[in-house]
C-alpha positions as CSV (number, residue, x, y, z in Angstrom):
1,A,-1.9,-16.7,-8.8
2,A,-4.3,-13.6,-7.5
3,V,-1.5,-12.4,-5.3
4,K,0.7,-12.1,-8.2
5,L,-2.7,-10.0,-10.6
6,L,-2.6,-8.5,-7.9
7,A,0.5,-7.1,-7.9
8,G,0.3,-6.7,-11.3
9,A,-2.7,-5.3,-11.8
10,G,-1.8,-2.8,-8.5
11,Y,1.8,-1.6,-9.6
12,D,2.7,1.9,-11.4
13,P,5.9,2.9,-11.6
14,E,5.2,6.4,-10.8
15,F,3.5,5.6,-8.1
16,G,4.9,2.4,-7.0
17,A,2.4,0.5,-5.1
18,R,-0.4,2.9,-3.8
19,P,-2.6,1.7,-6.9
20,V,-2.8,-1.5,-5.6
21,K,-5.8,-0.5,-3.0
22,R,-7.9,0.5,-6.0
23,A,-6.4,-3.3,-8.0
24,I,-7.7,-4.7,-4.5
25,Q,-11.7,-2.7,-4.6
26,N,-12.5,-3.2,-8.1
27,M,-10.2,-7.3,-8.3
28,V,-11.2,-8.4,-5.1
29,L,-14.2,-6.8,-3.3
30,N,-16.8,-5.3,-5.7
31,P,-16.8,-8.5,-6.8
32,L,-16.6,-10.4,-4.2
33,S,-19.9,-8.7,-2.1
34,K,-21.9,-9.4,-5.6
35,E,-20.5,-12.8,-5.0
36,I,-21.8,-12.9,-1.5
37,I,-25.4,-11.1,-2.6
38,A,-26.1,-13.7,-4.8
39,R,-25.6,-16.6,-3.3
40,R,-22.6,-17.8,-5.2
41,V,-20.1,-18.4,-2.1
42,E,-21.3,-19.0,1.2
43,R,-19.7,-16.1,3.9
44,D,-20.1,-17.9,6.9
45,K,-17.1,-19.9,5.2
46,P,-13.2,-19.3,4.5
47,I,-13.3,-17.8,0.4
48,V,-10.3,-18.8,-1.4
49,L,-9.4,-16.8,-3.9
50,D,-7.6,-17.7,-7.0
51,A,-6.5,-16.0,-10.5
52,R,-8.0,-17.8,-13.8
53,S,-7.9,-16.2,-17.0
54,G,-7.0,-12.7,-15.7
55,Q,-9.7,-13.2,-13.7
56,I,-9.9,-13.3,-9.8
57,V,-12.0,-16.4,-8.7
58,F,-13.7,-16.8,-5.2
59,N,-14.4,-20.4,-3.6
60,N,-15.9,-21.7,-0.4
């Protein structure tokens, strides 16, 4: 589900998949960093991405 959400957010008919890097940065890397800093996920364990209600969620 997370891949579909990122693919939809990162695709632009004019630019193709070029905006996907920005989508990953905004939807995965930045929120994941905040989750790790807040200790809601453990950085030493594998982190699983999922999508719920149009948002990426992190679990481990």
